[in-house]
C-alpha positions as CSV (number, residue, x, y, z in Angstrom):
1,M,-0.2,0.2,0.8
2,N,1.7,3.5,-0.2
3,I,0.9,6.5,0.9
4,K,2.0,10.0,1.1
5,Y,1.1,12.8,4.1
6,T,3.0,15.0,5.7
7,K,2.3,14.9,9.1
8,N,4.7,16.9,10.6
9,V,2.5,20.1,9.8
10,V,-0.9,18.6,10.1
11,L,0.1,17.9,13.7
12,L,2.1,21.8,14.1
13,G,-1.1,23.2,13.1
14,V,-3.2,21.4,15.9
15,L,-0.6,22.5,17.9
16,L,-1.3,26.1,17.2
17,S,-5.4,26.4,17.1
18,M,-5.3,24.3,20.0
19,G,-3.1,26.1,22.7
20,L,-4.0,29.8,20.4
21,T,-8.0,28.7,21.3
22,S,-6.6,28.1,25.5
23,C,-4.7,31.0,25.7
24,G,-8.1,32.6,24.9
25,I,-6.2,35.2,22.4
26,L,-9.9,33.4,19.7
27,N,-12.1,34.7,22.0
28,T,-11.6,38.2,21.8
29,N,-12.8,40.8,19.5
30,K,-16.1,40.0,20.7
31,Y,-19.4,42.1,19.2
32,K,-21.1,44.7,21.1
33,A,-23.9,46.1,20.1
34,P,-24.4,49.7,20.2
35,E,-24.7,52.0,23.0
36,V,-27.5,54.9,23.1
37,N,-28.5,56.9,25.4
38,T,-32.1,57.2,25.7
39,D,-32.6,60.3,27.9
40,D,-34.9,62.6,26.7
41,L,-35.2,60.8,23.1
42,F,-38.4,61.7,23.6
43,R,-39.1,65.7,23.2
44,N,-40.9,66.4,26.0
45,S,-41.8,62.0,27.2
46,N,-39.5,60.6,29.7
47,S,-42.4,58.1,30.9
48,T,-41.3,55.4,32.8
49,D,-44.9,53.9,31.5
50,T,-44.3,50.6,29.6
51,T,-47.8,50.1,27.4
52,T,-46.9,51.0,23.6
53,I,-49.1,51.2,21.3
54,A,-47.0,49.4,19.4
55,N,-47.3,46.2,21.1
56,I,-50.7,46.4,19.4
57,P,-51.1,43.8,16.8
58,W,-52.7,45.4,13.8
59,R,-55.4,43.7,14.1
60,E,-57.2,44.6,16.4
61,Y,-55.2,48.5,16.6
62,F,-57.7,49.1,13.2
63,S,-61.4,47.8,13.9
64,D,-62.1,49.2,10.8
65,P,-63.1,45.5,8.5
66,I,-63.5,46.5,6.0
67,L,-60.2,48.0,6.7
68,Q,-58.4,44.8,8.2
69,S,-59.4,43.4,4.9
70,L,-57.6,44.8,3.1
71,I,-54.6,45.0,4.5
72,E,-54.9,41.2,4.5
73,E,-55.0,41.1,0.8
74,G,-52.0,44.0,0.9
75,L,-49.7,41.5,2.7
76,T,-50.9,39.2,0.4
77,N,-50.0,40.2,-3.5
78,N,-47.9,43.4,-2.1
79,Y,-44.7,42.9,-4.4
80,D,-42.3,44.6,-1.9
81,L,-43.5,42.4,1.1
82,R,-42.9,39.5,-2.1
83,I,-39.5,40.5,-2.7
84,A,-38.6,41.1,0.4
85,Y,-39.0,37.4,1.2
86,T,-36.2,36.4,-1.9
87,R,-33.7,38.6,-0.1
88,I,-34.7,36.1,3.2
89,K,-34.0,33.9,1.1
90,Q,-31.2,34.8,-0.2
91,A,-29.8,35.1,3.4
92,E,-30.8,32.4,4.3
93,V,-28.5,30.7,1.2
94,G,-25.5,32.7,2.6
95,L,-25.5,31.4,6.1
96,T,-25.7,28.0,5.1
97,I,-22.7,28.8,2.1
98,A,-21.0,29.8,5.1
99,K,-21.5,27.9,7.8
100,S,-20.6,25.2,5.8
101,A,-16.8,26.2,5.4
102,Y,-16.3,24.8,8.0
103,F,-16.2,20.9,6.5
104,P,-13.8,20.4,4.2
105,T,-14.7,19.5,0.7
106,I,-15.3,15.8,-0.8
107,A,-15.5,15.8,-4.6
108,L,-14.9,11.9,-6.4
109,S,-11.9,12.4,-8.8
110,G,-10.5,10.0,-11.5
111,Q,-8.1,10.2,-13.6
112,V,-6.0,8.1,-16.5
113,Q,-2.9,9.8,-17.4
114,H,-0.6,8.4,-21.0
115,T,3.0,8.5,-20.5
116,Q,4.6,8.4,-24.0
117,R,8.6,8.8,-24.4
118,S,10.9,8.8,-27.4
119,I,13.4,6.2,-28.2
120,G,16.5,7.4,-29.2
121,N,19.5,5.9,-29.9
122,T,21.9,2.3,-27.8
123,G,25.3,2.1,-28.2
124,K,26.4,1.1,-31.4
125,E,23.1,0.6,-33.1
126,R,20.5,3.3,-34.0
127,V,16.6,2.7,-33.1
128,L,13.7,4.4,-33.5
129,G,11.0,4.3,-31.1
130,Y,8.5,5.5,-28.8
131,N,7.8,2.8,-25.2
132,G,5.3,4.2,-22.5
133,G,2.1,3.7,-20.2
134,D,-0.8,5.0,-18.6
135,A,-1.5,5.9,-15.1
136,W,-5.7,5.3,-13.9
137,S,-6.2,7.2,-10.5
138,L,-10.1,7.4,-8.6
139,G,-11.0,8.5,-6.0
140,F,-12.0,10.9,-3.6
141,A,-10.3,14.6,-2.7
142,V,-10.7,16.4,-0.2
143,Q,-10.1,20.3,0.4
144,W,-9.5,21.6,3.9
145,E,-9.0,25.1,6.1
146,A,-9.2,24.8,10.2
147,D,-10.2,27.9,11.5
148,I,-7.4,28.1,14.7
149,W,-8.2,32.8,14.7
150,G,-11.7,31.9,14.0
151,K,-12.0,34.2,10.7
152,L,-14.8,31.4,9.2
153,N,-16.6,31.9,12.5
154,S,-16.7,35.9,12.0
155,K,-18.0,35.1,8.1
156,S,-20.6,33.2,9.3
157,K,-21.4,35.3,12.2
158,A,-21.7,38.0,9.5
159,Q,-23.5,36.5,7.2
160,Y,-26.1,36.0,9.9
161,A,-26.4,39.6,11.0
162,N,-27.8,39.7,7.2
163,L,-30.2,37.3,7.5
164,V,-31.6,39.2,10.6
165,S,-31.2,42.3,8.5
166,S,-33.5,40.9,6.1
167,H,-36.2,39.3,8.4
168,A,-35.9,43.7,10.1
169,Y,-36.2,44.6,5.9
170,R,-39.1,42.8,5.3
171,N,-40.6,43.8,8.8
172,L,-40.0,47.3,7.9
173,I,-41.6,46.7,4.2
174,Q,-45.1,45.6,6.0
175,T,-44.6,47.8,8.8
176,S,-44.4,50.8,6.3
177,L,-47.1,48.8,3.9
178,V,-49.9,48.6,6.3
179,A,-49.3,52.2,6.9
180,N,-49.6,53.0,4.3
181,I,-52.4,51.0,3.2
182,S,-54.1,52.9,6.3
183,T,-53.0,56.2,5.8
184,T,-54.3,56.1,2.1
185,Y,-57.3,54.4,2.9
186,Y,-58.3,57.5,5.7
187,A,-57.6,60.3,2.4
188,L,-60.4,58.6,0.8
189,L,-62.3,58.4,3.1
190,A,-61.8,61.7,3.7
191,M,-62.0,63.4,0.6
192,D,-65.5,61.7,-0.4
193,E,-66.5,63.6,2.3
194,Q,-64.6,67.0,0.9
195,L,-67.4,65.8,-1.5
196,K,-69.8,65.4,0.2
197,I,-69.8,68.2,2.1
198,T,-69.0,70.8,-1.3
199,L,-71.6,69.3,-3.3
200,E,-73.9,70.3,0.1
201,T,-72.4,73.3,-0.5
202,I,-73.5,73.8,-3.7
203,E,-77.7,73.1,-3.4
204,L,-77.3,75.4,-0.7
205,L,-75.3,78.2,-3.3
206,K,-78.3,77.5,-5.4
207,E,-81.1,78.1,-3.3
208,S,-78.9,81.9,-2.4
209,T,-78.8,82.0,-6.5
210,A,-82.2,81.4,-6.9
211,T,-82.7,83.9,-4.1
212,M,-80.9,86.9,-4.5
213,T,-82.5,86.9,-8.8
214,A,-85.9,86.4,-7.7
215,M,-85.5,89.1,-5.6
216,M,-83.1,91.0,-7.8
217,E,-86.6,90.9,-10.3
218,A,-89.0,92.3,-7.7
219,G,-86.4,95.1,-7.5
220,L,-84.7,94.9,-4.1
221,L,-81.4,93.7,-5.4
222,N,-78.8,94.7,-8.0
223,R,-77.6,93.2,-10.7
224,A,-73.6,92.6,-9.0
225,G,-75.1,90.5,-6.3
226,V,-77.1,87.9,-8.1
227,K,-74.1,87.1,-10.8
228,Q,-71.3,87.5,-7.6
229,S,-73.4,84.9,-6.3
230,E,-73.9,82.8,-9.2
231,A,-69.3,83.2,-9.2
232,L,-69.3,81.4,-6.7
233,L,-71.4,79.1,-6.3
234,Y,-69.2,78.2,-9.6
235,S,-66.5,78.3,-8.2
236,T,-67.6,75.5,-5.9
237,Q,-68.2,73.5,-9.0
238,I,-65.3,73.3,-10.7
239,S,-63.9,72.4,-7.5
240,V,-65.9,69.3,-8.5
241,P,-63.7,67.6,-10.8
242,D,-60.5,68.1,-9.2
243,L,-61.8,65.9,-5.7
244,E,-62.9,63.4,-7.2
245,Y,-60.0,63.3,-9.9
246,Q,-57.6,62.9,-6.6
247,I,-60.0,60.3,-5.5
248,S,-59.3,58.0,-8.1
249,Q,-55.9,58.3,-8.2
250,L,-55.8,57.6,-4.6
251,E,-57.9,54.3,-5.0
252,N,-55.6,53.7,-7.7
253,S,-52.7,54.0,-5.1
254,L,-54.1,51.4,-3.3
255,C,-55.1,48.6,-6.2
256,L,-50.2,48.6,-6.3
257,M,-50.6,49.0,-2.8
258,L,-52.8,45.9,-2.7
259,G,-51.3,43.9,-6.0
260,R,-53.9,45.0,-7.9
261,K,-55.3,46.9,-11.2
262,P,-56.6,50.2,-11.3
263,G,-60.1,49.8,-10.2
264,S,-62.7,51.6,-7.7
265,I,-61.8,50.6,-3.6
266,A,-64.7,49.4,-1.3
267,R,-64.6,51.7,1.7
268,T,-66.7,52.5,4.3
269,S,-67.3,57.0,5.7
270,I,-64.3,59.1,8.2
271,Q,-68.2,59.5,10.7
272,N,-67.0,55.6,10.9
273,Q,-63.4,56.3,12.2
274,S,-63.0,56.6,15.7
275,T,-59.4,58.3,17.1
276,P,-58.3,57.4,20.4
277,E,-57.3,60.8,22.8
278,Y,-54.4,59.4,24.6
279,L,-51.6,57.1,22.6
280,A,-48.2,55.6,24.6
281,V,-46.1,55.6,23.5
282,G,-43.6,53.0,26.0
283,I,-40.2,54.3,26.6
284,P,-37.4,54.7,23.7
285,T,-35.7,51.5,24.6
286,Q,-39.4,49.9,23.0
287,M,-38.8,51.6,20.2
288,L,-35.4,51.3,19.9
289,A,-36.7,47.3,19.9
290,K,-39.2,46.5,17.3
291,R,-38.1,49.5,15.2
292,P,-36.9,47.8,11.7
293,D,-35.0,50.5,10.9
294,V,-33.1,50.5,14.2
295,L,-32.8,46.6,14.1
296,Q,-30.8,46.7,10.5
297,A,-28.4,49.1,11.3
298,E,-27.4,47.2,13.7
299,M,-27.2,44.2,12.1
300,G,-25.8,46.4,9.3
301,F,-23.0,47.0,11.4
302,R,-23.0,44.0,13.0
303,Y,-22.2,42.9,9.8
304,A,-19.4,45.2,9.7
305,F,-17.8,44.9,12.2
306,E,-17.4,40.5,11.7
307,M,-16.2,41.3,8.6
308,K,-13.3,43.5,10.2
309,N,-12.6,41.0,11.9
310,V,-12.2,38.9,9.2
311,A,-9.8,41.0,6.7
312,Q,-7.7,40.7,10.4
313,R,-7.4,37.6,10.6
314,S,-6.9,36.9,7.3
315,L,-3.1,38.9,7.4
316,Y,-2.5,36.1,10.4
317,P,-1.4,32.4,9.0
318,S,-4.2,30.1,7.7
319,L,-3.5,25.5,8.4
320,T,-5.0,23.8,5.2
321,L,-5.4,20.1,4.4
322,G,-4.1,20.8,0.1
323,T,-5.9,19.0,-2.1
324,S,-5.1,15.6,-0.8
325,T,-6.7,12.1,-2.3
326,V,-7.9,8.5,-0.5
327,G,-8.3,5.6,-3.3
328,Y,-6.6,3.0,-5.8
329,A,-4.4,4.2,-8.5
330,S,-2.7,1.5,-11.1
331,N,-0.9,1.2,-14.2
332,T,-3.6,-1.4,-15.3
333,L,-7.7,-1.9,-15.1
334,S,-7.8,-5.7,-14.3
335,Q,-5.8,-5.7,-11.0
336,F,-7.2,-1.9,-10.4
337,F,-9.3,-2.4,-7.1
338,K,-6.3,-4.7,-5.2
339,P,-5.7,-3.5,-1.7
340,T,-1.5,-2.7,-3.0
341,N,-3.3,-0.3,-4.8
342,I,-4.3,2.3,-2.4
343,L,-3.9,5.6,-2.5
344,A,-4.0,8.3,0.4
345,N,-2.0,11.5,-0.3
346,I,-2.3,13.7,2.7
347,V,-0.6,17.5,2.3
348,G,-1.0,19.9,5.3
349,G,-0.1,23.4,4.7
350,L,0.8,26.4,6.8
351,T,1.0,29.5,5.7
352,Q,2.3,33.1,6.8
353,P,1.1,36.1,4.1
354,I,4.5,38.2,2.4
355,F,3.5,39.5,-0.3
356,A,0.1,40.4,-0.4
357,G,0.5,41.4,3.6
358,N,0.0,45.1,1.8
359,Q,-3.1,43.8,0.1
360,L,-4.5,42.5,3.1
361,R,-3.6,46.0,5.6
362,G,-6.0,47.3,3.1
363,Q,-8.3,45.3,3.4
364,L,-8.4,46.0,6.8
365,K,-8.3,49.7,6.7
366,I,-10.9,49.7,4.5
367,A,-12.8,47.7,6.1
368,K,-13.0,49.8,9.5
369,A,-13.8,52.4,7.9
370,Q,-17.1,51.2,6.7
371,Q,-17.2,49.4,10.7
372,E,-16.7,53.6,11.5
373,E,-19.4,54.1,9.2
374,A,-22.3,51.2,9.8
375,L,-22.4,52.9,13.3
376,L,-22.7,56.3,12.3
377,T,-26.3,55.3,9.8
378,F,-26.8,53.4,13.2
379,E,-26.3,56.4,15.7
380,Q,-28.0,58.8,12.5
381,T,-31.4,55.9,12.3
382,V,-31.3,55.8,16.4
383,L,-31.6,60.3,15.8
384,T,-33.4,59.8,12.8
385,A,-36.1,57.9,15.1
386,S,-36.2,59.3,17.6
387,Q,-37.6,63.3,15.8
388,E,-40.2,61.0,13.7
389,V,-41.8,60.1,17.0
390,S,-41.0,63.5,18.7
391,N,-42.4,65.1,15.9
392,I,-46.2,62.7,15.3
393,M,-47.0,63.2,18.9
394,F,-46.3,67.0,18.6
395,D,-48.2,67.0,15.6
396,Y,-51.0,64.3,17.2
397,E,-51.7,65.9,20.4
398,T,-52.0,70.0,18.5
399,S,-54.7,68.1,16.2
400,L,-56.7,66.9,18.3
401,R,-56.3,70.5,20.6
402,K,-57.7,72.3,17.1
403,N,-60.8,69.8,17.8
404,E,-63.1,72.2,20.4
405,D,-63.3,75.3,18.7
406,R,-63.5,73.5,15.2
407,V,-66.6,72.1,16.4
408,K,-67.6,76.4,17.7
409,Q,-66.4,78.1,14.4
410,V,-68.9,75.1,12.5
411,G,-72.3,75.8,14.5
412,A,-71.3,79.5,14.1
413,L,-71.1,79.5,11.1
414,A,-74.2,77.4,9.7
415,T,-75.8,80.2,12.0
416,A,-74.7,83.1,11.0
417,V,-75.4,80.9,7.1
418,D,-79.0,81.4,8.5
419,D,-79.5,84.3,9.8
420,T,-77.7,86.7,6.8
421,Q,-80.0,84.8,4.6
422,A,-82.9,85.6,6.7
423,L,-82.3,89.2,7.1
424,L,-81.2,89.2,3.0
425,K,-84.6,88.8,2.5
426,A,-86.5,91.2,5.1
427,G,-84.1,93.4,3.6
428,E,-81.4,94.3,6.5
429,A,-78.6,92.5,5.5
430,N,-75.7,92.7,1.9
431,Y,-75.7,89.9,-0.5
432,T,-72.1,90.5,0.3
433,E,-72.4,88.3,4.0
434,V,-74.2,86.0,3.0
435,L,-71.9,85.4,0.3
436,N,-68.6,85.9,3.2
437,A,-70.9,83.4,5.2
438,E,-71.7,80.1,3.2
439,Q,-67.8,80.8,1.7
440,S,-66.6,80.4,5.4
441,L,-68.9,77.4,6.7
442,L,-67.3,75.8,3.2
443,Q,-64.0,76.3,4.4
444,A,-64.4,75.3,8.0
445,Q,-66.3,72.1,7.1
446,L,-63.7,71.7,4.9
447,G,-60.8,71.8,7.9
448,Q,-63.3,70.2,10.1
449,V,-62.8,67.4,7.9
450,S,-58.3,67.8,7.5
451,D,-58.4,67.9,11.4
452,K,-59.9,64.7,11.5
453,L,-58.0,63.2,8.8
454,E,-54.6,64.4,10.6
455,Q,-55.0,63.0,13.7
456,L,-56.4,59.8,12.4
457,Q,-53.2,59.9,9.9
458,A,-51.1,61.1,12.9
459,S,-52.4,57.4,14.5
460,V,-51.0,55.5,12.3
461,N,-47.9,57.4,11.7
462,L,-47.2,57.0,15.4
463,Y,-47.8,53.5,15.3
464,R,-45.6,52.8,12.3
465,A,-42.8,55.0,14.1
466,L,-43.0,52.7,17.8
467,G,-42.7,49.7,15.0
468,G,-46.0,48.7,15.1
469,G,-47.6,46.6,12.6
470,A,-45.1,43.6,12.3
471,E,-45.6,40.1,13.1
């Protein structure tokens, strides 16, 4: 049996690996999550209450059955979310590939080698011809690198971070999708209500114009008043096609989110939607734990951290089991599988980079810069998240404060319209007062709808900003 191996190098590498591990060299430079100062992360809010709306499942947070069905449809058919799932699959395969580096690669290897040599002069006589033969081999080729410094382990951890990041990306798409479907749905309801108010105002203006026309014919009003009333009527009617166009656009946008072709959307009315008086935000650490973009940014930092370790450990010697073969080798096929033809060729090597040192050190510098960039990106993401939550909270609270005064404004203007119309008929008011009151009432009613839409959308945006909507 022919066995050829280089055992001293392999034994040296194994002993070196055991020694370094026992000394703790391989366990240094472990990953540690970036520290975040959460004091005053939410402006003017240092509550210790851990209750947060982000913990409410979206099926409970959104009570409108039609909206629930639309969100469900979007989560099933939306293309961005389906693309996010493919990224998860890619990341899972990447992690599997990284883990497979721990194990040797084994391949079936077969080879036929034909040798032919020319025959020259032999003593006094010149002989022309050739001799040679065939060599046959069949076995398993093995390659393996020992993970002495943890380089392969760092690659595996980097791919794990990439996998977690892909899940965070999918959750980011889902939270954004749930929020976008909801805000678009509420905007659609608000546009319906504004169109309804506009059409009701048109009927009111038609009545006013008819009244002023009758008064003009009776000599109680001049033509200027009638024409101004007609102008206000036409101006209001002109806004109807714009409102209908905007409704159509919102429907088409919502269909795209749902993975549908453009078309109409079934819906209820904005009166059926309620806005909570208080939205619990919890404590900042909960937001950092639940927000997908924050987790994604942290995993980006972890990936860069592990890849920096890979670049650093590439400078160290590597222990490899080269292309080694175990199998059979013979010059004839008839006795190929005899025990005497067993071949074991085991080659090990310990390699220290020398001429590639500058290149590897350059890659390490790049990896360190990329880690620093990832850390800054994470810190910026945290600040952006805190700003977003703070702005939405302030916007929501500001909008709520307008409700009581807005109701009083609409009530006062409705009374003013009735009174000025009555006074105009009695000859105690002029047409300008009537037109101003009618126009102001329309704007106040439209403003009331906008206020409610603002509050509904703020409640959705805050839910998303705190990390709600993911499963």
